[in-house]
Structure formats: C-alpha cells, structure tokens
C-alpha positions in Angstrom: 100.1 103.5 0.6 97.3 101.8 -2.3 94.1 102.9 -1.6 90.9 100.7 -3.1 88.0 102.7 -4.2 84.6 101.4 -3.9 82.6 101.1 -7.5 79.2 101.9 -6.4 76.7 99.7 -7.2 75.0 100.7 -11.1 71.0 100.3 -10.4 69.1 98.3 -13.0 65.5 100.0 -14.0 62.9 97.5 -12.9 62.0 97.5 -16.9 65.5 95.6 -17.7 65.4 93.0 -14.8 64.1 90.4 -16.6 63.2 88.1 -12.7 61.0 91.4 -12.0 59.1 92.1 -15.4 58.1 88.5 -15.8 56.6 88.5 -12.3 54.8 91.5 -13.5 53.9 89.2 -16.5 52.8 86.6 -14.7 50.7 88.4 -11.7 48.9 90.5 -14.8 48.2 87.0 -16.9 46.8 86.0 -13.5 45.0 89.0 -12.9 43.4 88.8 -16.4 42.5 84.9 -16.0 40.5 86.0 -13.1 38.7 88.3 -14.2 37.6 86.7 -17.6 36.7 83.7 -15.2 34.7 86.0 -13.1 33.0 87.6 -15.7 32.1 84.2 -17.5 30.5 83.0 -14.3 28.3 86.0 -13.9 27.3 86.0 -17.4 26.1 82.1 -16.5 24.3 83.1 -13.7 22.6 85.7 -15.2 21.7 83.0 -18.2 20.3 80.4 -15.8 18.6 83.1 -13.6 16.8 83.7 -17.2 15.2 80.3 -17.4 14.6 79.6 -13.6 17.4 77.3 -13.1 19.9 79.0 -10.5 23.2 77.3 -9.7 22.3 75.1 -6.3 23.6 71.7 -5.0 19.8 71.5 -2.9 19.4 68.8 -5.6 22.3 66.7 -4.0 19.8 65.8 -0.9 16.6 64.3 -2.7 16.3 60.8 -3.4 18.6 59.3 -6.3 16.0 56.5 -7.2 18.3 54.7 -9.2 20.8 51.3 -8.0 24.1 51.0 -8.1 25.3 47.3 -9.3 28.5 47.3 -7.0 29.9 49.8 -4.6 31.9 49.5 -1.0 29.5 51.7 0.4 26.3 50.7 1.8 23.6 52.3 -0.8 20.0 52.1 -1.8 18.0 53.7 -4.2 16.5 55.7 -1.5 19.6 57.4 -0.6 20.4 60.9 -1.7 22.0 61.8 -5.1 25.1 62.4 -3.1 25.6 60.0 -1.6 25.3 57.8 -4.8 27.8 60.0 -5.8 29.9 59.6 -3.1 29.6 55.4 -3.9 30.7 56.6 -7.1 33.8 58.0 -6.4 34.9 55.2 -3.6 34.2 53.0 -6.3 36.5 55.1 -9.0 39.6 55.3 -5.6 39.0 51.2 -5.7 40.1 51.2 -9.1 42.6 54.3 -9.2 44.4 53.0 -6.0 44.4 48.9 -7.3 45.2 50.2 -10.8 48.4 52.0 -9.9 49.8 49.1 -7.5 48.9 46.4 -9.9 50.5 48.6 -13.3 53.7 49.2 -11.4 54.3 46.0 -10.7 53.9 44.7 -14.1 55.5 48.0 -15.5 58.9 47.2 -13.5 59.0 43.8 -14.6 58.8 44.4 -17.9 60.9 47.0 -18.2 63.4 44.9 -16.4 62.8 42.1 -18.3 64.0 44.2 -21.0 67.3 44.2 -20.2 67.4 40.3 -19.6 70.5 38.4 -21.1 67.8 36.3 -22.9 66.8 37.4 -26.3 63.5 36.0 -26.0 61.9 37.9 -22.9 63.7 40.8 -24.3 61.7 40.3 -27.7 58.5 39.5 -25.5 58.9 42.3 -23.6 59.4 45.0 -26.6 56.2 42.9 -28.4 54.2 43.6 -25.4 54.9 47.2 -24.9 54.4 48.4 -28.7 51.3 46.1 -29.1 49.6 47.1 -25.5 50.7 51.2 -26.4 49.6 51.4 -30.0 45.9 49.9 -29.6 43.4 52.2 -27.7 42.2 51.6 -24.2 38.6 52.0 -25.0 38.9 48.6 -27.5 41.5 46.9 -25.1 38.8 47.2 -22.3 35.7 46.1 -24.6 37.6 42.9 -26.0 38.5 42.1 -22.4 35.0 42.6 -20.8 32.6 41.4 -23.9 35.4 38.4 -25.6 37.2 37.7 -22.6 35.0 37.5 -19.5 31.6 37.3 -20.5 33.2 33.8 -22.3 33.5 32.7 -18.7 32.0 29.3 -18.2 29.5 29.3 -15.4 30.2 28.6 -12.0 29.9 24.6 -11.6 32.2 24.8 -14.7 34.7 27.4 -13.5 38.4 27.8 -14.3 40.5 27.0 -11.5 44.0 28.6 -11.2 46.1 28.7 -8.2 44.1 30.9 -5.8 41.9 31.8 -8.5 38.7 30.9 -10.2 36.6 32.4 -12.8 33.3 31.9 -14.0 30.6 33.9 -15.4 29.6 34.9 -11.8 32.8 36.9 -11.0 36.1 36.2 -10.5 37.0 34.8 -7.0 40.1 35.2 -5.0 41.7 33.0 -2.0 39.4 29.6 -2.2 35.7 30.2 -2.9 33.2 26.9 -2.8 30.9 25.6 -5.0 27.8 25.7 -3.1 24.1 24.5 -4.8 25.6 25.3 -7.8 26.8 28.8 -7.2 30.6 30.1 -6.0 31.1 31.4 -2.7 33.5 33.1 0.0 36.8 34.5 -0.6 37.1 37.7 -2.3 34.7 38.3 -5.2 35.3 40.7 -8.5 32.2 41.8 -10.6 33.0 41.1 -14.3 32.9 44.5 -15.1 36.0 45.5 -12.2 37.9 42.3 -13.5 38.1 43.6 -17.0 38.6 47.2 -16.2 41.6 46.5 -14.0 42.8 43.9 -16.4 42.8 46.5 -19.5 43.9 49.2 -17.5 46.4 47.5 -15.8 48.3 46.1 -19.0 47.9 49.2 -20.9 49.3 51.3 -18.1 52.1 48.8 -17.3 52.9 49.5 -21.0 54.0 53.1 -20.5 55.4 52.6 -17.2 57.8 49.8 -18.8 59.0 52.6 -20.9 59.9 55.0 -18.0 61.6 52.3 -16.1 63.5 50.9 -19.4 64.3 54.5 -19.3 65.5 55.0 -16.0 67.5 51.5 -15.9 69.5 52.6 -19.2 70.3 56.4 -17.8 72.4 54.2 -15.3 76.3 54.2 -16.3 77.6 50.6 -17.6 80.4 50.6 -15.2 77.8 50.3 -12.5 76.8 47.1 -14.1 80.5 45.9 -14.4 81.5 47.1 -11.1 78.5 44.6 -9.6 79.2 41.7 -11.9 82.6 42.2 -10.5 81.7 42.2 -7.0 79.8 38.7 -7.8 76.6 39.8 -7.4 73.3 38.3 -9.5 71.6 39.6 -12.6 68.6 40.4 -9.7 71.1 42.1 -7.2 72.4 44.1 -9.1 68.8 45.5 -10.3 67.4 45.7 -6.7 70.7 47.2 -5.2 72.7 48.7 -7.5 70.8 50.4 -10.3 67.1 51.0 -9.8 68.4 53.0 -6.9 70.3 55.0 -8.9 67.6 55.0 -11.9 64.9 56.0 -9.3 65.5 59.5 -10.2 64.5 59.7 -13.6 62.2 56.8 -13.3 59.8 58.9 -10.4 59.0 62.3 -12.8 57.9 59.8 -15.7 55.5 57.7 -13.2 53.8 61.0 -12.2 52.6 61.5 -15.3 51.6 58.0 -15.8 49.7 57.3 -12.8 47.6 60.5 -13.8 46.6 59.2 -17.0 45.7 55.9 -15.0 43.9 58.3 -13.2 41.6 59.8 -15.6 41.5 56.2 -17.7 39.6 55.0 -15.2 36.6 57.3 -16.5 36.1 55.2 -19.7 34.0 52.4 -16.6 31.3 53.2 -18.3 31.9 52.1 -21.9 31.3 48.5 -19.9 28.9 49.1 -17.2 31.0 49.1 -14.0 29.8 52.3 -11.9 32.2 54.3 -11.1 31.9 58.0 -10.1 31.7 59.2 -13.6 28.7 56.7 -14.9 27.2 57.6 -11.5 27.5 61.1 -12.2 26.2 60.6 -15.6 22.9 58.9 -14.3 22.3 62.1 -12.0 22.6 64.3 -14.9 20.7 62.5 -17.2 17.7 62.7 -14.1 18.1 66.4 -12.4 18.9 68.1 -15.6 21.8 69.9 -13.9 24.5 69.2 -16.1 26.4 72.7 -15.2 26.8 71.3 -11.5 27.4 68.1 -12.1 30.2 68.4 -14.4 31.7 71.2 -12.1 32.0 68.4 -9.7 33.3 65.8 -12.0 36.1 68.7 -13.0 37.0 69.7 -9.2 36.8 65.8 -7.9 39.2 65.0 -11.2 41.2 67.7 -10.8 41.8 67.5 -6.6 42.3 63.5 -6.9 45.3 64.7 -10.0 46.8 67.0 -7.6 46.7 64.8 -4.7 48.6 62.4 -7.1 51.0 64.9 -8.4 51.5 66.3 -5.1 52.7 62.4 -3.3 54.9 62.1 -6.6 56.7 65.5 -5.8 57.1 64.1 -2.6 58.8 60.8 -3.7 60.5 62.8 -5.9 62.0 64.7 -3.4 63.0 62.3 -1.0 64.6 60.2 -3.8 67.0 62.9 -4.6 67.8 63.8 -0.9 69.0 60.4 -0.7 70.9 60.8 -3.7 72.9 63.3 -2.6 
C-alpha cells in the first residue's frame, strides 16, 4: 500500500505577495493624498480668514440681480444666486441630454454609412469625419452662430423646411404661424441654443461615428456573408446581426465621447447661451466668491460625468451579459 504524503503549503511573506503589496501601496497613496488635500484646505481657510473672507455658501440666498435670457425654470432678477445657478444647471442638462441623443443618432448613421457599397457615400462620410474632427469646436460654434444663424431672414421671410421654420427670431418646430409679422406657436429654440446644439452634435457625431465604425469593423466578415446567404438586406444585416455584436466594442468608446460632450457644453459662454458656466461666471463677477463658485462648478461637472460613466458602465454590463 502506497502512502501519499501531503506537501505542506509554503507561506509566502507578505512583502513578496504582489496583491497585498499593491493594496498597501494604493492605501498609502490614498492616505497621502487625503492628508495633502486637508493641509491645502486648512491653509486656504487660514489665508481667507486673514483676508476676512471665510468659505461660506450664505451668499447663495442673496438676490442675484441679473436676468437670464432663457430658462426652463421660472426665474426673475430678484431671485437668489442659488436659483440662478439652478436655472443655469437645467439649461446645461437640456443641452447635454439633447446633444447626446442627437449626436448618437447622427454618429451611428455616419459610422454605418462608411460601410456602404456606394463609394460616393463612403467618401462623403470620410470627408465629414476628417474635416469636422480637425476643426476646433469653439471655431465651429462661432461659425454656426455668427455666420449661419445670425444671417437668417426676419420672421416674415422665414425659411420653410418640412416641420421647421428658420428666422432671426429663432428656430420654430411643429408648425408655427405668422401673426402680425411674428412667428408664434410650435416649439421655439433660440438662435444661441440652436447654434450650440448644431455645433455640439455635428462635432461629437464625427467622433462617435469613428467609434461605431471601429465596432462594426470588429465583427468578423463571416457574419456578413452568413447574413447575406440568408437573403437579408444590408440594413437588416446591420440592425439584426452586426450592430448587436459590435455593441461590446462600441459602448466603452461611447462613454468617453459622452463625457467630452458634457464638458464641451461649457463653451456655450462663447455664443451667449446662459448655461451653468455662464451663470456661474456672472455670479463670480458680482459676489467675488471665486473659490466657492469654482468648487461648485467642479463638483457639479464631476457628478454629471460620473453619472454618465455609471449609466454607460451599466449598459456595458448589460451588453456583455446578453452576449454570453
């Protein structure tokens, strides 16, 4: 009878355990970072106290004393700075949410069109992507606002497109009517909002199109050929076969593009749209509370981007789950 002797487990010292050492290094770095931030904040508080300006948010309840050109939240100049910042935040969310939806739709169409059998369509998509991605967004926003939308005719000579009317007084959707020389009814977009959305959507869609193109290219060619052998049309192949498989590559790339769109929305100040940054800048000029205002801005944009990342990570987990 053969006896099998159990080999005793060798205890590895903790300093040779890469996993434990990694956790310890991360904990030490995190502690060092927290101590550094605490020291900086304490030093800032002491310096402000010497200048008679302690950190406080009490100024947010004071009357703002300035108007906001357009906002979905009822607001007047006698309202507080806090309400003014909230109105600016709602304007920013309005742009970000609308921009994400429109840019995604346009980006998917352009990315899919780059695989078209029509060489002219493929060429147009490549020219669009390369041209738009290599022109600064700020320059594009200024172009759309000053060169395009401010050049629109008055209301009585408005440009009429299907479901859309363009005039110097704004962009009107869903059937506005001319009454006493002014367009009334329907959904009106100010020129500032229209220019901002147009610039953001066209710019962001060019990057999203490249993400979509890369995702589609990652699908093996055999999938296309198998779908063609079943008699599916090109649109059906993309919708039913290729895009569902490409999502695992597309979704992670969309996350960074969505965050970039949210951050780029702060360029609205260049064309006069009263977003969060523009309202915060006016608040800073009137109150002199630069540190508090910019800390609020940093916190709000950080939370907004974290929410976008969390949503996209959830979508990514869902896509991977369905794939298995």
